[in-house]
DOMI-513020 format. One record per residue: x, y, z of N, C-alpha, C in turn. Coordinates in steps of 0.02 Angstrom, whole numbers, plus 50000, padded with zeros to 5 digits. Layout:
N
n.xx; n.yy; n.zz; ca.xx; ca.yy; ca.zz; c.xx; c.yy; c.zz
X; Y; Z; X; Y; Z; X; Y; Z
...
***
This chain:
380
n.xx; n.yy; n.zz; ca.xx; ca.yy; ca.zz; c.xx; c.yy; c.zz
47906; 51922; 52322; 47919; 51948; 52393; 48005; 51981; 52419
48020; 52021; 52439; 48085; 52034; 52452; 48126; 51985; 52522
48186; 51959; 52486; 48215; 51930; 52552; 48222; 51949; 52614
48223; 51917; 52658; 48244; 51941; 52747; 48285; 51909; 52765
48321; 51951; 52766; 48398; 51901; 52795; 48438; 51916; 52865
48442; 51875; 52894; 48451; 51904; 52974; 48506; 51832; 52995
48581; 51843; 53037; 48600; 51817; 53059; 48640; 51833; 53106
48589; 51882; 53146; 48599; 51890; 53220; 48570; 51854; 53262
48599; 51843; 53334; 48611; 51784; 53375; 48555; 51800; 53440
48541; 51873; 53422; 48509; 51913; 53499; 48443; 51881; 53507
48441; 51881; 53566; 48375; 51840; 53593; 48314; 51901; 53574
48247; 51851; 53570; 48198; 51857; 53555; 48147; 51859; 53599
48137; 51918; 53614; 48074; 51923; 53667; 48006; 51909; 53640
47967; 51891; 53707; 47891; 51866; 53671; 47853; 51938; 53695
47800; 51927; 53635; 47749; 51958; 53647; 47705; 51970; 53675
47653; 51984; 53684; 47602; 52006; 53741; 47563; 51947; 53746
47581; 51907; 53705; 47515; 51839; 53699; 47554; 51775; 53710
47644; 51790; 53750; 47678; 51737; 53765; 47688; 51710; 53712
47712; 51728; 53628; 47721; 51660; 53601; 47815; 51712; 53584
47838; 51677; 53579; 47902; 51736; 53543; 47903; 51744; 53464
47901; 51808; 53464; 47888; 51847; 53401; 47957; 51883; 53359
47982; 51883; 53306; 48047; 51902; 53322; 48034; 52001; 53297
48057; 52048; 53310; 48042; 52099; 53312; 48050; 52127; 53254
48011; 52175; 53243; 48010; 52201; 53153; 48047; 52231; 53136
48102; 52271; 53173; 48133; 52326; 53150; 48206; 52295; 53152
48213; 52237; 53187; 48272; 52195; 53189; 48285; 52156; 53121
48202; 52136; 53099; 48217; 52093; 53024; 48244; 52148; 52977
48215; 52220; 52978; 48194; 52286; 52925; 48273; 52293; 52933
48305; 52328; 52982; 48376; 52337; 53010; 48420; 52293; 52928
48411; 52232; 52955; 48482; 52164; 52936; 48433; 52134; 52862
48406; 52140; 52823; 48353; 52113; 52779; 48429; 52102; 52718
48470; 52138; 52719; 48513; 52129; 52664; 48560; 52079; 52684
48611; 52058; 52756; 48638; 52006; 52781; 48620; 51951; 52719
48690; 51922; 52701; 48687; 51857; 52690; 48653; 51800; 52716
48627; 51742; 52678; 48626; 51675; 52705; 48587; 51649; 52639
48547; 51580; 52667; 48522; 51545; 52585; 48466; 51524; 52629
48432; 51534; 52554; 48361; 51545; 52542; 48325; 51455; 52516
48303; 51434; 52552; 48260; 51392; 52533; 48190; 51381; 52505
48192; 51350; 52432; 48125; 51335; 52402; 48078; 51308; 52450
48004; 51320; 52421; 47956; 51299; 52468; 47951; 51234; 52440
47945; 51174; 52399; 47950; 51116; 52370; 47993; 51099; 52406
48062; 51100; 52415; 48121; 51063; 52458; 48107; 51068; 52540
48075; 51164; 52556; 48044; 51144; 52636; 47992; 51104; 52641
47950; 51084; 52594; 47902; 51035; 52613; 47915; 50981; 52621
47953; 50963; 52579; 47983; 50864; 52581; 48013; 50856; 52653
48076; 50925; 52667; 48090; 50905; 52744; 48031; 50906; 52796
47992; 50965; 52777; 47927; 50939; 52822; 47910; 50886; 52841
47894; 50858; 52797; 47872; 50800; 52777; 47890; 50729; 52800
47951; 50729; 52776; 48009; 50656; 52808; 48017; 50681; 52880
48019; 50743; 52916; 48041; 50777; 52973; 47984; 50739; 53015
47903; 50752; 53002; 47847; 50710; 53028; 47851; 50660; 53037
47865; 50615; 52959; 47854; 50555; 52988; 47921; 50515; 53017
47982; 50555; 53020; 48057; 50526; 53077; 48003; 50539; 53144
47991; 50590; 53155; 47969; 50606; 53214; 47906; 50564; 53254
47864; 50547; 53201; 47815; 50503; 53235; 47818; 50409; 53229
47877; 50417; 53205; 47920; 50355; 53204; 47939; 50328; 53273
47962; 50389; 53302; 47992; 50380; 53378; 48041; 50401; 53375
48101; 50420; 53333; 48161; 50454; 53330; 48170; 50488; 53352
48237; 50522; 53405; 48242; 50577; 53429; 48253; 50627; 53390
48240; 50683; 53423; 48240; 50749; 53387; 48309; 50752; 53339
48368; 50740; 53387; 48426; 50746; 53359; 48440; 50705; 53299
48424; 50643; 53313; 48437; 50593; 53261; 48413; 50599; 53189
48338; 50634; 53214; 48303; 50652; 53138; 48331; 50697; 53088
48363; 50758; 53121; 48394; 50829; 53085; 48459; 50774; 53075
48505; 50736; 53109; 48573; 50699; 53075; 48544; 50690; 53006
48483; 50635; 53013; 48474; 50580; 52953; 48443; 50619; 52887
48412; 50694; 52893; 48408; 50704; 52858; 48430; 50754; 52822
48487; 50799; 52851; 48549; 50832; 52858; 48602; 50789; 52792
48617; 50710; 52824; 48650; 50672; 52785; 48622; 50646; 52710
48547; 50653; 52717; 48525; 50600; 52660; 48495; 50660; 52616
48498; 50726; 52663; 48461; 50787; 52592; 48507; 50793; 52542
48464; 50776; 52500; 48494; 50804; 52422; 48507; 50885; 52405
48469; 50940; 52462; 48479; 51007; 52436; 48535; 51027; 52464
48592; 51069; 52425; 48647; 51047; 52480; 48635; 51118; 52528
48597; 51182; 52510; 48603; 51220; 52556; 48541; 51206; 52611
48494; 51159; 52607; 48462; 51132; 52659; 48502; 51108; 52711
48545; 51052; 52678; 48592; 51001; 52716; 48638; 51063; 52761
48683; 51095; 52735; 48710; 51151; 52770; 48655; 51191; 52820
48608; 51195; 52835; 48562; 51235; 52874; 48556; 51164; 52911
48533; 51132; 52900; 48515; 51067; 52965; 48568; 51072; 53007
48617; 51072; 52987; 48695; 51041; 53015; 48702; 51094; 53058
48677; 51145; 53056; 48687; 51221; 53094; 48617; 51214; 53139
48569; 51176; 53126; 48518; 51213; 53190; 48530; 51135; 53189
48562; 51071; 53204; 48557; 51023; 53223; 48615; 51042; 53300
48677; 51051; 53273; 48743; 51084; 53322; 48694; 51132; 53389
48664; 51192; 53370; 48639; 51226; 53407; 48577; 51187; 53472
48556; 51124; 53429; 48491; 51102; 53468; 48543; 51026; 53517
48600; 51005; 53477; 48625; 50953; 53537; 48671; 51029; 53570
48677; 51102; 53569; 48712; 51137; 53624; 48661; 51160; 53672
48606; 51155; 53665; 48549; 51151; 53703; 48497; 51210; 53691
48517; 51224; 53630; 48475; 51289; 53597; 48377; 51250; 53590
48334; 51258; 53610; 48289; 51243; 53576; 48264; 51244; 53491
48237; 51206; 53465; 48244; 51178; 53383; 48225; 51250; 53345
48138; 51274; 53386; 48115; 51354; 53351; 48182; 51408; 53360
48182; 51412; 53412; 48284; 51457; 53422; 48324; 51463; 53368
48343; 51391; 53341; 48390; 51382; 53302; 48374; 51420; 53223
48281; 51376; 53234; 48258; 51395; 53153; 48279; 51465; 53126
48267; 51523; 53191; 48235; 51575; 53191; 48285; 51614; 53167
48344; 51577; 53184; 48412; 51634; 53154; 48433; 51609; 53091
48364; 51583; 53055; 48390; 51567; 52978; 48333; 51584; 52964
48321; 51639; 52932; 48248; 51663; 52919; 48236; 51685; 52849
48293; 51638; 52810; 48294; 51637; 52732; 48248; 51581; 52735
48288; 51542; 52766; 48229; 51456; 52766; 48202; 51436; 52801
48191; 51463; 52867; 48119; 51478; 52871; 48092; 51545; 52899
48025; 51547; 52877; 48015; 51590; 52905; 47977; 51602; 52956
47928; 51677; 52984; 47887; 51679; 53059; 47829; 51625; 53062
47800; 51612; 52997; 47753; 51557; 53025; 47775; 51488; 53033
47825; 51468; 52997; 47857; 51410; 53006; 47888; 51411; 53077
47921; 51454; 53083; 47981; 51437; 53159; 47917; 51450; 53223
47859; 51510; 53230; 47802; 51487; 53278; 47772; 51421; 53283
47747; 51405; 53222; 47736; 51344; 53233; 47765; 51286; 53242
47815; 51286; 53233; 47889; 51241; 53263; 47867; 51253; 53345
47887; 51323; 53350; 47888; 51333; 53439; 47840; 51302; 53457
47760; 51314; 53438; 47704; 51274; 53473; 47711; 51195; 53481
47735; 51186; 53417; 47734; 51113; 53431; 47798; 51082; 53478
47831; 51116; 53473; 47906; 51101; 53533; 47850; 51100; 53613
47814; 51156; 53628; 47792; 51179; 53684; 47736; 51119; 53700
47704; 51107; 53670; 47641; 51062; 53648; 47662; 50972; 53650
47714; 50956; 53626; 47734; 50881; 53611; 47712; 50859; 53563
47665; 50907; 53527; 47658; 50890; 53455; 47675; 50897; 53376
47764; 50882; 53392; 47795; 50937; 53328; 47786; 50887; 53272
47771; 50813; 53261; 47775; 50781; 53229; 47720; 50795; 53163
47666; 50801; 53226; 47584; 50846; 53191; 47588; 50915; 53161
47634; 50951; 53193; 47635; 51026; 53181; 47671; 51002; 53098
47752; 50978; 53099; 47779; 50974; 53044; 47733; 50947; 52980
47681; 50900; 53004; 47639; 50887; 52948; 47608; 50927; 52917
47577; 50986; 52965; 47516; 51023; 52923; 47555; 51092; 52906
47608; 51082; 52914; 47654; 51157; 52878; 47677; 51107; 52812
47699; 51038; 52805; 47705; 51021; 52741; 47642; 51027; 52690
47566; 51024; 52719; 47524; 51020; 52678; 47536; 51085; 52669
47528; 51142; 52719; 47511; 51202; 52708; 47566; 51242; 52651
47634; 51228; 52640; 47673; 51249; 52604; 47663; 51220; 52546
47645; 51169; 52539; 47641; 51114; 52477; 47586; 51160; 52414
47528; 51176; 52448; 47461; 51214; 52462; 47497; 51292; 52403
47510; 51317; 52458; 47541; 51392; 52414; 47583; 51373; 52367
47622; 51323; 52367; 47681; 51312; 52297; 47629; 51288; 52243
47568; 51262; 52263; 47539; 51226; 52186; 47503; 51295; 52172
47499; 51338; 52210; 47440; 51385; 52193; 47490; 51441; 52153
47546; 51460; 52170; 47600; 51503; 52140; 47627; 51501; 52075
47619; 51406; 52083; 47660; 51385; 52019; 47612; 51377; 51972
47544; 51362; 51988; 47478; 51374; 51955; 47464; 51433; 51924
47472; 51472; 51943; 47466; 51556; 51933; 47517; 51573; 51880
47586; 51567; 51898; 47634; 51574; 51854; 47639; 51536; 51782
47631; 51474; 51786; 47618; 51426; 51740; 47554; 51464; 51677
47501; 51487; 51712; 47455; 51514; 51673; 47481; 51596; 51663
47529; 51602; 51676; 47546; 51689; 51646; 47606; 51688; 51601
47643; 51634; 51595; 47694; 51619; 51576; 47687; 51609; 51497
47636; 51577; 51467; 47618; 51578; 51389; 47593; 51635; 51381
47542; 51682; 51423; 47524; 51746; 51371; 47585; 51787; 51373
47633; 51779; 51435; 47685; 51842; 51430; 47742; 51821; 51379
47739; 51762; 51357; 47783; 51725; 51320; 47788; 51748; 51235
47675; 51749; 51223; 47667; 51762; 51177; 47693; 51834; 51161
47671; 51893; 51211; 47669; 51972; 51204; 47730; 51985; 51199
47791; 51941; 51211; 47859; 51962; 51211; 47880; 51952; 51145
47868; 51900; 51099; 47893; 51877; 51044; 47847; 51919; 50994
47780; 51937; 51031; 47759; 51965; 50948; 47786; 52055; 50959
47780; 52072; 51010; 47800; 52125; 51034; 47894; 52145; 50977
47919; 52090; 50998; 47984; 52085; 50964; 47982; 52096; 50879
47934; 52066; 50861; 47912; 52049; 50785; 47903; 52114; 50770
47823; 52144; 50822; 47829; 52228; 50777; 47875; 52266; 50773
47896; 52265; 50830; 47970; 52313; 50828; 48007; 52304; 50782
48038; 52264; 50746; 48078; 52236; 50726; 48046; 52267; 50643
47980; 52231; 50633; 47946; 52266; 50575; 47975; 52337; 50559
47946; 52380; 50606; 47936; 52426; 50608; 48008; 52484; 50606
48064; 52443; 50618; 48137; 52454; 50633; 48172; 52459; 50561
48148; 52382; 50523; 48180; 52380; 50466; 48142; 52346; 50426
48088; 52336; 50424; 48047; 52326; 50367; 47993; 52394; 50313
47980; 52410; 50371; 47929; 52466; 50356; 47992; 52521; 50334
48049; 52550; 50327; 48092; 52593; 50291; 48093; 52567; 50190
48104; 52502; 50195; 48097; 52475; 50139; 48039; 52501; 50075
47978; 52481; 50142; 47934; 52520; 50097; 47926; 52568; 50077
47946; 52629; 50134; 47954; 52704; 50132; 47987; 52717; 50076
48034; 52697; 50045; 48067; 52705; 50000; 48055; 52687; 49934
48027; 52641; 49937; 47952; 52631; 49893; 47917; 52690; 49861
47868; 52689; 49929; 47814; 52758; 49935; 47852; 52837; 49896
47930; 52847; 49933; 47958; 52899; 49896; 47969; 52905; 49836
47968; 52841; 49802; 47983; 52837; 49719; 47916; 52844; 49688
47861; 52813; 49722; 47808; 52819; 49692; 47774; 52905; 49681
47790; 52934; 49721; 47756; 53005; 49748; 47661; 53016; 49761
47653; 53073; 49770; 47599; 53057; 49784; 47568; 53054; 49864
47516; 53066; 49895; 47475; 53076; 49962; 47475; 53005; 49998
47516; 52992; 50046; 47483; 52926; 50060; 47405; 52915; 50117
47391; 52863; 50126; 47356; 52847; 50160; 47352; 52879; 50253
47304; 52881; 50265; 47330; 52912; 50356; 47350; 52846; 50385
47313; 52801; 50363; 47354; 52738; 50408; 47411; 52729; 50390
47436; 52747; 50309; 47502; 52723; 50294; 47536; 52773; 50362
47536; 52830; 50340; 47569; 52876; 50367; 47569; 52886; 50434
47547; 52855; 50470; 47549; 52843; 50553; 47593; 52781; 50566
47579; 52721; 50532; 47628; 52679; 50524; 47699; 52711; 50516
47708; 52744; 50443; 47785; 52765; 50428; 47811; 52817; 50494
47758; 52864; 50531; 47783; 52917; 50574; 47809; 52869; 50621
47800; 52823; 50648; 47807; 52742; 50723; 47880; 52732; 50697
47878; 52721; 50615; 47948; 52695; 50599; 48000; 52714; 50598
47988; 52805; 50574; 48044; 52844; 50581; 48047; 52865; 50667
48013; 52880; 50691; 48026; 52864; 50751; 48080; 52813; 50796
48052; 52761; 50781; 48084; 52707; 50817; 48154; 52710; 50767
48154; 52727; 50708; 48235; 52710; 50664; 48284; 52777; 50714
48242; 52830; 50704; 48292; 52877; 50741; 48296; 52879; 50822
48282; 52839; 50862; 48284; 52853; 50945; 48298; 52774; 50956
48301; 52744; 50921; 48307; 52668; 50937; 48362; 52654; 50973
48422; 52694; 51002; 48477; 52683; 51053; 48431; 52701; 51090
48415; 52770; 51098; 48375; 52801; 51160; 48321; 52777; 51194
48290; 52731; 51159; 48216; 52690; 51184; 48253; 52648; 51221
48301; 52608; 51177; 48316; 52543; 51215; 48355; 52563; 51285
48392; 52617; 51303; 48421; 52642; 51353; 48372; 52673; 51405
48311; 52688; 51364; 48270; 52715; 51406; 48226; 52653; 51438
48225; 52597; 51407; 48185; 52531; 51422; 48250; 52502; 51483
48298; 52505; 51458; 48346; 52479; 51505; 48351; 52519; 51586
48360; 52590; 51583; 48315; 52619; 51640; 48283; 52617; 51689
48214; 52594; 51639; 48150; 52593; 51665; 48154; 52538; 51698
48178; 52494; 51681; 48183; 52411; 51711; 48224; 52429; 51773
48253; 52459; 51768; 48319; 52442; 51838; 48277; 52494; 51883
48255; 52542; 51859; 48221; 52607; 51917; 48167; 52550; 51955
48103; 52511; 51907; 48057; 52482; 51935; 48107; 52435; 51976
48137; 52409; 51965; 48164; 52337; 52021; 48183; 52374; 52085
48231; 52431; 52078; 48255; 52454; 52136; 48175; 52488; 52168
48133; 52530; 52149; 48071; 52559; 52162; 48030; 52495; 52208
48049; 52444; 52195; 47995; 52369; 52209; 48048; 52335; 52284
48097; 52378; 52286; 48145; 52332; 52337; 48128; 52397; 52381
48064; 52447; 52400; 48052; 52506; 52432; 48001; 52467; 52463
47987; 52497; 52529; 47933; 52468; 52543; 47859; 52499; 52504
47892; 52605; 52513; 47836; 52615; 52466; 47807; 52615; 52405
47862; 52589; 52364; 47854; 52549; 52307; 47806; 52486; 52285
47830; 52440; 52346; 47801; 52382; 52360; 47732; 52394; 52366
47706; 52432; 52416; 47642; 52435; 52440; 47613; 52488; 52374
47631; 52514; 52338; 47603; 52539; 52272; 47595; 52504; 52223
47648; 52438; 52213; 47622; 52384; 52163; 47560; 52363; 52176
47582; 52324; 52236; 47505; 52277; 52286; 47441; 52308; 52261
47449; 52390; 52281; 47373; 52409; 52293; 47367; 52413; 52211
47412; 52431; 52159; 47390; 52433; 52087; 47361; 52363; 52055
47385; 52329; 52093; 47386; 52241; 52064; 47305; 52222; 52095
47280; 52246; 52172; 47223; 52226; 52178; 47182; 52261; 52149
47193; 52341; 52122; 47140; 52370; 52076; 47128; 52328; 52010
47158; 52292; 51988; 47159; 52267; 51911; 47102; 52242; 51894
47082; 52244; 51837; 47003; 52221; 51830; 47001; 52165; 51846
47020; 52109; 51802; 47029; 52054; 51826; 47066; 52003; 51886
47155; 52053; 51872; 47205; 52012; 51908; 47194; 52024; 51983
47183; 52083; 51991; 47144; 52112; 52056; 47093; 52062; 52096
47034; 52038; 52075; 47015; 51985; 52104; 47028; 51925; 52101
47075; 51896; 52051; 47116; 51831; 52087; 47168; 51848; 52113
47207; 51904; 52117; 47259; 51911; 52196; 47212; 51915; 52237
47183; 51955; 52261; 47130; 51936; 52319; 47102; 51881; 52339
47079; 51847; 52284; 47065; 51771; 52328; 47124; 51709; 52344
47197; 51733; 52295; 47238; 51696; 52335; 47267; 51709; 52404
47261; 51793; 52414; 47296; 51814; 52470; 47269; 51792; 52509
47190; 51804; 52511; 47142; 51777; 52573; 47145; 51696; 52560
47142; 51682; 52544; 47139; 51609; 52553; 47206; 51581; 52581
47272; 51612; 52570; 47329; 51600; 52621; 47341; 51632; 52673
47301; 51685; 52690; 47295; 51695; 52768; 47237; 51666; 52804
47187; 51621; 52771; 47147; 51610; 52813; 47184; 51541; 52829
47232; 51515; 52786; 47237; 51420; 52781; 47323; 51468; 52843
47325; 51520; 52840; 47393; 51537; 52900; 47369; 51525; 52968
47313; 51582; 52965; 47263; 51609; 53014; 47250; 51507; 53050
47214; 51478; 53007; 47194; 51419; 53039; 47247; 51364; 53082
47286; 51371; 53038; 47352; 51321; 53063; 47375; 51350; 53131
47376; 51419; 53116; 47394; 51435; 53180; 47376; 51435; 53251
47284; 51453; 53240; 47254; 51444; 53291; 47252; 51370; 53312
47255; 51326; 53268; 47224; 51244; 53277; 47304; 51234; 53298
47353; 51260; 53293; 47415; 51234; 53348; 47419; 51269; 53423
47355; 51317; 53420; 47377; 51322; 53493; 47388; 51430; 53508
47411; 51439; 53433; 47438; 51507; 53462; 47384; 51550; 53456
47401; 51597; 53506; 47343; 51662; 53529; 47307; 51697; 53443
47261; 51740; 53465; 47240; 51741; 53403; 47279; 51823; 53386
47303; 51851; 53440; 47335; 51915; 53427; 47415; 51896; 53365
47450; 51857; 53409; 47497; 51827; 53390; 47500; 51782; 53326
47449; 51778; 53298; 47411; 51715; 53222; 47407; 51774; 53183
47367; 51819; 53218; 47366; 51878; 53139; 47440; 51917; 53134
47475; 51931; 53199; 47551; 51950; 53159; 47577; 51913; 53130
47574; 51857; 53133; 47629; 51828; 53073; 47575; 51793; 53019
47509; 51785; 53010; 47486; 51803; 52993; 47482; 51851; 52918
47487; 51921; 52954; 47511; 51968; 52919; 47587; 51963; 52887
47636; 51948; 52911; 47722; 51945; 52889; 47716; 51880; 52812
47661; 51842; 52834; 47659; 51780; 52784; 47598; 51806; 52726
47576; 51855; 52724; 47504; 51882; 52666; 47542; 51879; 52592
47615; 51895; 52588; 47627; 51924; 52531; 47630; 51974; 52492
47563; 51985; 52514; 47550; 52078; 52499; 47537; 52120; 52557
47594; 52199; 52532; 47589; 52227; 52571; 47518; 52266; 52610
47486; 52283; 52567; 47421; 52293; 52573; 47385; 52252; 52604
47371; 52219; 52600; 47339; 52150; 52681; 47371; 52149; 52717
47443; 52134; 52716; 47457; 52141; 52786; 47465; 52203; 52835
47463; 52263; 52813; 47448; 52313; 52842; 47378; 52308; 52861
47337; 52284; 52828; 47264; 52275; 52865; 47250; 52217; 52920
47287; 52155; 52905; 47294; 52119; 52950; 47343; 52156; 53006
47379; 52200; 53039; 47399; 52205; 53064; 47361; 52278; 53123
47315; 52298; 53069; 47257; 52372; 53096; 47202; 52318; 53136
47200; 52255; 53086; 47150; 52221; 53134; 47161; 52195; 53206
47240; 52185; 53199; 47251; 52118; 53256; 47258; 52217; 53322
47274; 52278; 53303; 47252; 52329; 53343; 47198; 52327; 53374
47163; 52330; 53335; 47080; 52328; 53366; 47066; 52270; 53376
47082; 52215; 53370; 47045; 52170; 53418; 47103; 52147; 53481
47149; 52178; 53471; 47189; 52201; 53565; 47149; 52249; 53592
47123; 52277; 53548; 47058; 52341; 53599; 46998; 52313; 53613
46978; 52257; 53601; 46922; 52232; 53614; 46869; 52232; 53539
46901; 52238; 53478; 46831; 52242; 53417; 46843; 52171; 53403
46779; 52126; 53380; 46774; 52079; 53364; 46822; 52073; 53310
46851; 52024; 53290; 46886; 52004; 53232; 46842; 52021; 53144
46787; 52001; 53157; 46744; 52002; 53089; 46711; 52082; 53062
46699; 52136; 53123; 46719; 52202; 53130; 46768; 52221; 53110
46819; 52211; 53136; 46887; 52250; 53110; 46904; 52229; 53029
46883; 52157; 53018; 46912; 52137; 52956; 46863; 52193; 52902
46786; 52197; 52911; 46768; 52226; 52864; 46796; 52309; 52853
46792; 52343; 52932; 46822; 52390; 52935; 46871; 52426; 52879
46918; 52373; 52846; 46980; 52376; 52841; 46943; 52393; 52740
46891; 52356; 52711; 46869; 52372; 52664; 46925; 52339; 52616
46920; 52259; 52632; 46986; 52248; 52582; 46954; 52193; 52581
46949; 52134; 52619; 46925; 52070; 52618; 46858; 52044; 52598
46816; 52025; 52576; 46755; 51999; 52542; 46726; 51983; 52613
46656; 52002; 52595; 46613; 52014; 52658; 46586; 51950; 52658
46591; 51887; 52609; 46580; 51829; 52645; 46625; 51803; 52689
46694; 51830; 52672; 46736; 51811; 52720; 46715; 51834; 52806
46710; 51874; 52797; 46690; 51916; 52874; 46637; 51896; 52906
46589; 51874; 52851; 46520; 51852; 52858; 46561; 51777; 52899
46584; 51735; 52870; 46593; 51665; 52916; 46652; 51676; 53000
46686; 51742; 52960; 46711; 51732; 53045; 46674; 51755; 53102
46624; 51793; 53077; 46596; 51800; 53120; 46546; 51757; 53149
46543; 51704; 53105; 46494; 51624; 53141; 46542; 51601; 53178
46618; 51600; 53130; 46642; 51570; 53187; 46682; 51573; 53241
46667; 51641; 53277; 46673; 51689; 53328; 46614; 51663; 53374
46549; 51652; 53343; 46494; 51670; 53399; 46488; 51579; 53419
46503; 51548; 53361; 46523; 51467; 53394; 46576; 51429; 53406
46629; 51463; 53405; 46681; 51450; 53439; 46716; 51404; 53394
46714; 51407; 53334; 46724; 51367; 53293; 46763; 51393; 53215
46820; 51475; 53249; 46849; 51468; 53193; 46909; 51462; 53170
46938; 51402; 53192; 46985; 51377; 53147; 46957; 51339; 53083
46900; 51307; 53114; 46856; 51251; 53065; 46839; 51294; 52996
46802; 51353; 53019; 46778; 51412; 52994; 46820; 51421; 52924
46903; 51465; 52950; 46961; 51462; 52913; 46972; 51432; 52866
46972; 51358; 52881; 46983; 51311; 52856; 46936; 51307; 52793
46892; 51303; 52796; 46827; 51300; 52743; 46846; 51347; 52708
46838; 51421; 52720; 46834; 51476; 52671; 46906; 51463; 52635
46977; 51446; 52665; 47033; 51432; 52636; 47019; 51380; 52571
46970; 51350; 52585; 46968; 51281; 52541; 46923; 51302; 52481
46860; 51364; 52497; 46845; 51381; 52440; 46866; 51426; 52396
46911; 51485; 52431; 46945; 51529; 52392; 47009; 51497; 52338
47030; 51429; 52374; 47093; 51397; 52349; 47051; 51356; 52268
46979; 51340; 52293; 46945; 51320; 52224; 46934; 51373; 52178
46924; 51437; 52209; 46892; 51494; 52166; 46942; 51507; 52128
47009; 51503; 52143; 47069; 51506; 52124; 47077; 51467; 52071
47061; 51397; 52065; 47076; 51353; 52020; 47024; 51362; 51971
46956; 51382; 51954; 46914; 51399; 51938; 46935; 51471; 51880
46936; 51529; 51922; 46971; 51586; 51878; 47027; 51564; 51840
47083; 51551; 51861; 47154; 51532; 51810; 47113; 51473; 51744
47080; 51439; 51764; 47051; 51396; 51702; 47029; 51448; 51654
46977; 51477; 51688; 46911; 51518; 51642; 46968; 51590; 51608
47018; 51609; 51641; 47046; 51652; 51617; 47087; 51646; 51564
47142; 51563; 51553; 47167; 51549; 51515; 47121; 51521; 51460
47079; 51513; 51472; 47024; 51497; 51395; 46988; 51552; 51356
46994; 51617; 51399; 46984; 51689; 51378; 47040; 51727; 51339
47105; 51721; 51372; 47157; 51742; 51358; 47194; 51728; 51290
47208; 51688; 51300; 47238; 51660; 51209; 47199; 51682; 51154
47119; 51669; 51156; 47093; 51686; 51095; 47110; 51760; 51094
47099; 51817; 51144; 47081; 51866; 51155; 47161; 51906; 51108
47214; 51881; 51154; 47294; 51881; 51118; 47303; 51885; 51043
47268; 51827; 51020; 47281; 51814; 50945; 47243; 51851; 50910
47189; 51878; 50929; 47130; 51943; 50903; 47183; 51990; 50904
47210; 52027; 50951; 47230; 52090; 50973; 47316; 52078; 50906
47344; 52021; 50928; 47394; 52020; 50868; 47381; 52044; 50803
47330; 51983; 50788; 47289; 51993; 50724; 47286; 52055; 50700
47251; 52089; 50733; 47219; 52151; 50717; 47312; 52222; 50722
47350; 52216; 50759; 47406; 52239; 50734; 47439; 52231; 50688
47458; 52165; 50679; 47492; 52147; 50628; 47456; 52155; 50551
47386; 52148; 50565; 47335; 52165; 50495; 47346; 52234; 50485
47344; 52274; 50522; 47341; 52356; 50509; 47417; 52361; 50488
47459; 52322; 50502; 47523; 52338; 50459; 47536; 52353; 50388
47524; 52270; 50380; 47502; 52260; 50310; 47478; 52277; 50278
47415; 52304; 50288; 47359; 52341; 50246; 47372; 52424; 50243
47424; 52443; 50288; 47438; 52505; 50287; 47504; 52513; 50228
47528; 52430; 50228; 47585; 52432; 50164; 47567; 52448; 50106
47507; 52402; 50090; 47460; 52400; 50051; 47406; 52460; 50003
47396; 52486; 50064; 47348; 52528; 50034; 47381; 52598; 49986
47432; 52638; 49991; 47462; 52665; 49934; 47501; 52622; 49863
47504; 52542; 49862; 47514; 52512; 49793; 47435; 52497; 49766
47362; 52484; 49806; 47327; 52461; 49781; 47291; 52552; 49752
47300; 52592; 49779; 47276; 52666; 49770; 47334; 52673; 49693
47415; 52661; 49680; 47413; 52692; 49625; 47396; 52619; 49553
47369; 52561; 49580; 47346; 52504; 49527; 47299; 52571; 49505
47257; 52563; 49549; 47193; 52587; 49533; 47172; 52664; 49474
47232; 52720; 49507; 47240; 52759; 49444; 47253; 52755; 49391
47303; 52690; 49371; 47361; 52667; 49324; 47274; 52619; 49278
47257; 52586; 49326; 47174; 52541; 49278; 47120; 52589; 49259
***
């Protein structure tokens, strides 16, 4: 996701549900401003330690001071010292954290505000730690699963490129000395080699320019939306990503609702934490329709994005008044499905990659030996 930086000290007004939510236009106008970004693992450890200290009866200021002094992460230490100074000066904990969005996101800040209002801040911090750990675990699991095949593809592409660029021309000189017509496969490989040898600098420049342009495009909303929409439509990866985003959204909504956040505010916050522009826009449409009186499950169905099972379980939760527990169950289900999908994908991906690479390299090798075999046959 793109970083959202903000150092404004402007007051944040409450939304229609009475929960303070940062205005979206302020965040978008100031996303580029400098700040410190805290990783999920560091934030999870801080949340867990903060919950323990508060649960042991230590005052808020003392707990923040202990965690700031004893903290190992220099960025978090500076952030906590700033938060403690503002709280000591009379600011609320959530307000102080809201002014540091690179360290504490909307979901985090609004749950802290709920914990402050209800007097159960230690319980909320414990829930936040568990949620952040689950999100980080899924992210690391998918990243680890994709790192190995990506590394294999990168190395294989580099090897094939070097073979076509440097090795094939040596054989081409040999073929020229032999004379005669070359087989079709050999002509294709030699043609690709000639093209790479002639335009290698142009191809390198185009690759760098394409990477730079893609990076800039993904920093825009239209680019992110197009990329996220394409990602959800991919045959295998799209299904996996939808389950990841659905599980994360259900978990976020469950924690927000169980902490006393009204449903409209919960939908807005969950949209910001979705991690996918297409899903986030769908959740904002759901919020608008729910605000107009439409049941949540019907609005979710109308997006044509979320799975039918999710809509059905949300319907049961609305009818029975157990929406938060139902969302927790569906989040557990999708997280388990993601685990199974990643394991199955890894078992299939490795042999598939080896087969493809074997075919490509084998075709190159065979194309080089075909003319030699034809010449030996004529001599024999």
